[in-house]
N, C-alpha and C positions, 0 to 999 in steps of 0.2 A: 861291576858290570851287570846289566839287567838280564842278559840272555846266556843260557848255558851252552857251551860250545863243545863239539866233538872235533878232534884233529885227525884228518886222514893223511897218512904220510908213508913213505918208503923208509926202510931202516937206514938207508944211506943218508937220509935227511934228519936223523934223530937230533942232531945238534940244534936245528931250528925249532923242532917240536919242543925240546927242553927249554929253549929261550922263551917260548910262549908260556910254558907252564910256570916258569919263574916270574914272568911279567904279570900273569893273571892271578887272581885269588884261586886257591885250590878248589873252592866250591863252584867256580865259574866254568870248570873244564872237566869233561869226562875223560879220565886218563886211562883209556882202554884202546885196544885195536883188535880188529877181527883177526883171529888166529886159528880158525879151523874152517874146513869146507862144510857147508850145510848139506847133508846128504839127502837131497830131495830133487825131484823134477818139477815140483809145484812152486812156481815163482812167488805166489802170494805167501806161502808158508815160509820160504827162505827170507823174504823181506820182513815178515812179522817176527821171526826169530832174531834177526840182526837188530831190528828196532828194540825188541824187548831186552836182549842180552848185552847189547853194546852201545846203542845210541839212545837208550832210554832217558827221557827228560831233556834231551838236547833239542835246541831250536835252530841252531846254526851249525853247519859243518865248514870247517876251514881245511881246504885241500891244498897241501903244500906241493907246489909244482917244481920238481927237481929234474935231474937228468935221467931218472929212471921211472918217471911217472906217466908214461904215455901208453896209449892203446896198443901201439906197435912194439912193445918191449920184448915180445917173443913168448915162447912156451917152455914149460918144463913138465915133469911127471904129473903135476896137478892140473895142467892145462895152461891157461894164460898166466904168465908170471905175475901180472898185476890183478889176479883174481880178487884178492882181498880189498884193494882200494876200489876196484870196479863195483864190488858188492856194497861197500860202504857208501859210495856215491849214489848207487841205485836206491839203497835204503833211505838215504837222505831225501831223495826226490819222491819216494813212494808215499802215496796218500790213500788212506782207507778210514773206515769208521773207528778203528782202533789205533791207527798210526797216522799222525799228522806229519806232513812233509816239513822239512827244515829249509832254512835259507842256505845258500851255497856261495862261498867265497873261494876263488882260486888265488892263492898267494904265490906269485912268481919269485922263486929264489934267485939270488944274484947270478949263479952260473947259467941261468936260462934267459937272462935279459936279452942278449943279442940273438937268441934263437927264436924269441917270441916277438919282441918289439923291433920292427923292421924299418922304422922311420916313417916318413910321410910321403904322399904323392898327390898330384893334382888329378882329380876325377874327370874322366872324359865325358861323363854323363851330365854332371851338375856344375863342373868347373871349380868346385870348392876343393880345399885341401883336406884329405882324410889321413888318419893314422893307419899304417899297415901293421896288423897284429896277427901273428901266425898261430892260431888256435885250431888244431886239427889232430888227427890220429898219431902224428909224429911228435907231438908236444904234450898232449894231455889225454886223459881218459875220455872216451867218447861221450859219456853222460855229461861231462862238462862242456865239451865243444858244441853238442847239439842244443844245449840250453844257454849257450852264449851267442852263437850265430843261429838264432831260431828261425825256422821256416814254417810255412811259406813267408817269403819276404819280397816285397816289390821294389824297395828303394835301392839306392846305390850304397848306403851305409846304414848301420844299426845305431839307434839312439839308446841311451841307458834304459829307457822305458820299454824298449823292444827286446831286452835281455832279462832272463831270470838269473843266470849266474853272474856274479860280480868278479872282475879281474883287477888285481892290484899288485904293484911291486912290493917286495918284502920290506924295504926301508920305509915306504909310505904306510904300510899296514902296521908295522912295529911301532911307529911313532904315534899313531892314533887308531888303535884297533877298534875302539868303540864306534867310531864314525862308520866303518865298513860293516861291522857286526850289526849295528842298528839298521843300516840300509838293507842288508841281506834279510834280516828278520821281517822288515816291512814288505819285502817282495812276496812273502807267503800269502798275503791277502790282496796283492795287486792283480789286475786282470791278466797280466802276462802269465801268472801261475796256471791259468787254464790251458796254456799251450805247452806245458812241460812234456818232454818225451823221455821215456826210458827205453834204452836200446834192446836189451835182452835180459829178462829176469832170471833165466835158468842158468 
């Protein structure tokens, strides 16, 4: 595989992370996960530490979307329960002179298929058939959703060229990961990369 990947996941989805580790060459994956709160109010500093200590050399992040991977997962004594994957996705998208952003793939795990893929409907604006895909704070981390349904947007549907984040079902990704990893890598230099948003670096 041509691109080194970082896998962002919740501990409940360790099985799927391990399946990918088994499938890929060891040298193709950074087998780390953010495991500490970066004690700073400086967003740029937080991003640089995460890039340096956890995402170093990675060019694509694979975000495993399971039942506990949403923005609205709740809070505990550290703050948001999904603090770690929030920061991993923010660091994925962060771009500076010392830290180049990575491509971003959301891999929907089987337990989430029916919660995210809602079938199709006929659009009242263009009269075409569109797929209904539920990507929002109840299903994913906000850094993913705002870079999947990117705004401003004037049409009735988003084309792949109008999205930075790539979304794929587990079975499709697992059968041909290089296809999606290469596509995510190419997004880094596409014009759409200029519209990336990061919700809150602190």
